[in-house]
C-alpha positions in Angstrom: 0.1 -0.1 0.0 1.6 3.3 -1.1 2.5 5.8 1.6 -0.1 8.7 1.8 2.8 11.3 2.0 4.2 10.2 -1.4 1.1 9.5 -3.4 0.6 11.5 -6.5 -2.0 14.2 -6.0 -2.8 17.5 -7.6 -4.3 19.3 -4.7 -3.8 17.5 -1.3 -6.6 17.8 1.1 -4.2 18.5 4.0 -0.5 19.5 4.7 1.4 18.3 7.7 3.2 21.1 9.5 6.3 19.6 11.3 6.9 22.4 13.7 10.5 22.9 14.6 12.3 19.9 13.1 14.6 18.0 15.4 13.0 19.7 18.6 9.7 17.9 18.6 10.3 16.8 22.1 10.9 20.3 23.3 7.9 21.8 21.7 6.0 22.5 24.9 9.0 24.4 26.5 9.5 26.3 23.3 5.9 27.3 23.3 6.4 29.3 26.6 8.6 32.2 25.0 6.3 32.1 21.8 3.2 32.4 24.0 4.7 35.3 26.0 5.7 37.1 22.7 2.1 36.5 21.2 0.5 38.1 24.4 2.8 41.0 24.4 2.2 41.7 20.6 -1.5 41.6 21.1 -1.6 43.6 24.3 1.0 46.1 22.8 -0.9 46.6 19.6 -4.3 47.1 21.4 -2.6 49.5 23.8 -1.3 51.6 20.9 -4.7 51.7 19.3 -6.5 52.6 22.5 -4.1 55.4 23.5 -3.9 57.0 20.0 -7.9 56.9 19.9 -8.3 58.4 23.3 -5.5 61.2 23.2 -6.5 64.0 20.7 -2.9 65.3 20.6 -1.9 62.0 18.9 -4.2 62.4 16.0 -1.5 63.2 13.7 -0.1 61.4 10.6 2.8 59.7 12.4 0.5 58.1 14.9 -2.1 57.1 12.3 0.7 55.2 10.5 1.8 53.7 13.9 -1.8 52.5 14.3 -1.5 50.9 10.9 1.7 49.2 11.9 -0.2 48.0 15.1 -3.0 46.4 13.0 -0.5 44.8 10.7 1.3 43.2 13.8 -2.1 41.9 14.8 -2.8 40.3 11.4 0.8 38.9 11.3 0.8 37.4 14.9 -2.9 36.0 14.5 -2.0 34.5 11.2 1.0 32.6 12.7 0.8 32.0 16.3 -2.7 30.2 16.9 -1.6 27.3 14.5 1.9 27.2 15.8 0.8 27.0 19.4 -1.7 24.3 18.5 1.2 22.3 17.2 3.4 22.9 20.3 0.6 22.2 22.8 -1.7 19.6 21.2 0.5 18.2 18.4 -2.2 19.4 16.0 -0.2 19.3 12.7 -2.6 19.0 10.0 -3.8 22.0 8.0 -6.3 22.1 5.2 -4.8 23.1 1.8 -7.0 26.1 1.4 -6.2 27.1 5.0 -2.5 26.8 4.3 -2.8 29.1 1.3 -4.8 31.5 3.2 -2.3 31.6 6.0 0.6 32.1 3.5 -1.3 34.9 1.8 -1.9 36.9 5.0 1.6 36.3 6.2 3.2 37.7 3.2 0.6 40.3 2.8 1.1 41.7 6.3 4.9 41.6 5.7 4.4 43.8 2.5 2.1 46.0 4.3 4.5 46.6 7.2 7.2 47.5 4.7 4.8 49.9 2.9 3.8 51.6 6.1 7.4 52.3 6.9 7.9 54.0 3.6 4.9 56.1 4.5 6.3 56.9 7.9 9.6 57.9 6.1 7.6 60.2 3.9 5.9 61.8 6.8 9.4 62.4 8.5 10.8 63.9 5.3 8.0 66.3 5.0 8.1 67.2 8.6 11.8 67.9 8.5 12.1 69.5 5.0 8.9 71.5 4.8 7.4 71.7 8.4 5.4 74.8 7.7 3.3 72.9 5.1 3.4 69.4 6.9 -0.2 69.7 8.2 -1.5 70.9 4.8 0.2 68.2 2.8 -0.4 65.2 5.0 -4.1 65.9 5.8 -6.3 63.0 7.3 -7.8 62.2 3.6 -4.2 62.1 2.4 -3.2 59.6 5.2 -6.2 57.6 4.5 -5.4 57.4 0.7 -1.7 56.5 1.6 -3.0 53.7 3.8 -5.4 52.5 1.3 -2.7 52.4 -1.4 -0.5 50.4 0.9 -3.1 47.9 1.5 -4.0 47.6 -2.1 -0.4 47.4 -3.2 0.3 44.5 -0.6 -2.9 42.6 -1.4 -2.5 42.7 -5.2 1.2 42.1 -5.1 0.9 38.9 -2.9 -2.3 37.6 -4.6 -0.6 35.7 -7.3 1.4 33.6 -5.0 -1.4 31.5 -3.7 -3.0 31.4 -7.2 0.2 30.0 -8.7 0.7 27.5 -5.7 -2.9 26.2 -6.2 -2.1 25.3 -9.9 0.9 23.1 -9.3 0.7 19.4 -8.8 2.1 17.8 -5.6 3.7 14.5 -5.8 6.5 14.4 -3.4 5.2 14.8 0.1 2.6 16.9 1.9 5.0 17.5 4.9 6.1 21.1 5.5 9.2 21.4 7.6 8.0 24.6 9.2 5.5 25.6 11.9 3.4 27.6 9.3 3.0 27.8 5.6 5.3 29.9 3.5 5.6 30.4 -0.2 9.1 28.9 -0.5 8.3 25.8 1.5 5.2 25.1 -0.6 7.0 25.6 -3.9 9.6 23.1 -2.8 6.8 20.5 -2.5 5.3 21.0 -5.9 6.2 19.0 -8.9 6.7 20.2 -12.5 8.1 23.5 -13.6 7.6 26.0 -10.7 9.8 28.7 -12.2 6.9 31.1 -12.5 6.3 30.9 -8.7 10.0 31.2 -8.0 10.6 34.2 -10.3 7.4 36.0 -8.9 8.5 35.3 -5.3 11.9 36.8 -6.1 10.0 39.9 -7.7 8.0 40.4 -4.4 11.3 40.0 -2.3 12.9 42.6 -4.7 10.1 45.1 -4.0 10.7 44.9 -0.3 14.5 44.6 -0.1 15.4 47.0 -3.0 12.5 49.4 -3.4 11.2 49.8 0.2 14.1 49.0 2.6 16.3 52.0 1.9 13.6 54.4 2.8 12.3 52.7 6.0 15.6 51.1 7.4 16.5 54.1 9.7 12.8 54.0 11.2 12.8 50.3 12.3 14.7 50.7 15.6 13.0 54.1 16.4 9.5 52.8 16.2 8.8 52.5 20.0 11.0 55.6 20.8 8.9 57.8 18.5 5.7 56.7 20.3 7.1 57.3 23.7 8.5 60.7 22.7 5.1 61.7 21.2 3.5 60.8 24.6 5.9 62.9 26.6 5.7 65.8 24.3 1.8 65.8 24.5 1.7 66.4 28.3 0.7 69.8 29.4 3.5 72.2 30.1 6.0 70.5 27.7 
């Protein structure tokens, strides 16, 4: 009787997420720091959203973009962590093929959105430094909303071909993914036939982030929490 993991199939019903290969016995212990990080990410993101909503002095473009980053972090963490923790805690390794594609889409989409928001924050800082007198007239609330919408549309449309291409390939090697979640590269490796279209498009998406976006937002990455705390302190009366 053939092994179910090597039987020829076009679209498998399920994939098997291996978790962290070689450390299966320590999954319960590994889940502790991941659970803590998940809780901190959720709590921190909602805290930022709550404070910006309640504090009128923070209703500025920089903090609107920061709220967009908080929402992106929520999407990213909620796309990855629930299934990962179920693997660590309950050894629940199976994931439906469509669910795997959906998880992959939201992970890569959130990553693209985060990169785009960093670019928007860089633009905000550029205008604030180079043309401070016109900052409030250039980056108005409608303009910030349009930038946010553009970031979402760019990310969603740029990543959309990835699951579409993945769904078209036949799978005849195995349905075991040596990761705790579904990623484009891991799924392409499992596909049979000529997968160059997926590989080339994946490189194009990576190029958009690493080459086009990174130079503009790299200096902002370590200053993200600092800028938020600085804004809070500067909004106090008498400062």
